[in-house]
matplotlib code that plots the C-alpha trace (Angstrom):
import matplotlib.pyplot as plt

x = [139.8, 137.0, 133.8, 130.3, 129.7, 133.0, 132.0, 128.6, 130.1, 132.0, 129.2, 126.9, 123.7, 121.6, 123.4, 123.0, 120.8, 117.8, 119.3, 123.0, 124.2, 127.6, 126.3, 124.1, 127.0, 129.3, 126.6, 126.5, 130.3, 130.3, 127.8, 129.9, 133.0, 131.0, 129.9, 133.3, 134.8, 132.0, 132.8, 136.4, 136.0, 133.6, 136.1, 138.8, 136.5, 135.7, 139.4, 140.2, 137.4, 138.2, 142.1, 143.0, 145.1, 142.3, 141.8, 139.5, 136.5, 134.2, 131.2, 128.2, 126.9, 125.0, 127.2, 126.5, 127.3, 130.8, 131.5, 130.6, 132.7, 135.6, 138.0, 136.2, 134.4, 132.8, 131.4, 130.1, 128.3, 126.9, 125.6, 124.0, 122.4, 121.0, 119.7, 116.0, 117.2]
y = [160.0, 157.5, 158.4, 157.8, 155.0, 153.3, 153.4, 152.0, 149.2, 148.2, 147.9, 144.9, 145.6, 145.1, 148.1, 150.5, 153.3, 153.9, 157.3, 156.8, 160.3, 160.6, 161.2, 158.0, 156.1, 157.3, 156.4, 152.9, 152.7, 153.9, 151.3, 148.7, 149.7, 149.7, 146.1, 145.0, 146.4, 144.7, 141.5, 141.8, 142.5, 139.6, 137.3, 138.5, 137.8, 134.3, 133.5, 134.6, 132.6, 129.5, 129.6, 126.4, 128.2, 130.4, 129.6, 132.5, 132.2, 129.3, 128.7, 126.5, 124.6, 121.3, 118.2, 116.7, 119.8, 120.0, 116.3, 116.3, 119.5, 119.2, 120.4, 123.9, 126.1, 127.9, 124.8, 123.8, 127.1, 126.7, 123.3, 124.6, 127.5, 124.9, 122.5, 122.4, 122.3]
z = [125.5, 125.4, 123.7, 125.1, 122.5, 123.4, 126.9, 126.3, 124.3, 127.3, 129.7, 130.2, 128.4, 131.6, 133.0, 130.2, 131.0, 128.6, 127.6, 126.9, 128.1, 129.4, 133.0, 132.9, 131.6, 134.4, 136.8, 135.5, 135.6, 139.2, 140.1, 138.5, 140.4, 143.7, 143.0, 142.0, 145.1, 147.3, 145.5, 146.1, 149.8, 150.1, 148.5, 150.8, 153.8, 152.5, 151.8, 155.4, 156.9, 154.7, 155.5, 157.1, 159.6, 160.7, 164.4, 165.5, 163.2, 162.2, 159.9, 160.8, 157.8, 157.4, 158.1, 154.7, 152.9, 154.7, 154.3, 150.6, 149.9, 152.3, 149.8, 149.5, 151.8, 148.8, 147.5, 150.9, 151.2, 147.7, 148.7, 151.8, 149.8, 147.4, 150.0, 151.3, 154.9]

ax = plt.figure().add_subplot(projection="3d")
ax.plot(x, y, z, "-o")
ax.set_aspect("equal")
plt.show()
């Protein structure tokens, strides 16, 4: 069985509660799991959207962002997010 201290050592410091009680640590772990699940779902969505064979969905991005990153939809999105447009 894992101890509170071992659990606390596994969590990123910014997620550690001020009081390291077992309940507070479990809440932090639950938050991490939720964030991980959301990130995994977002990754699946983006993979589906970026699939070359996808013929039913599209993304509208600035032309230069797409042309400069034609190898990666993720990179094109990152470029669009970083642009001043």
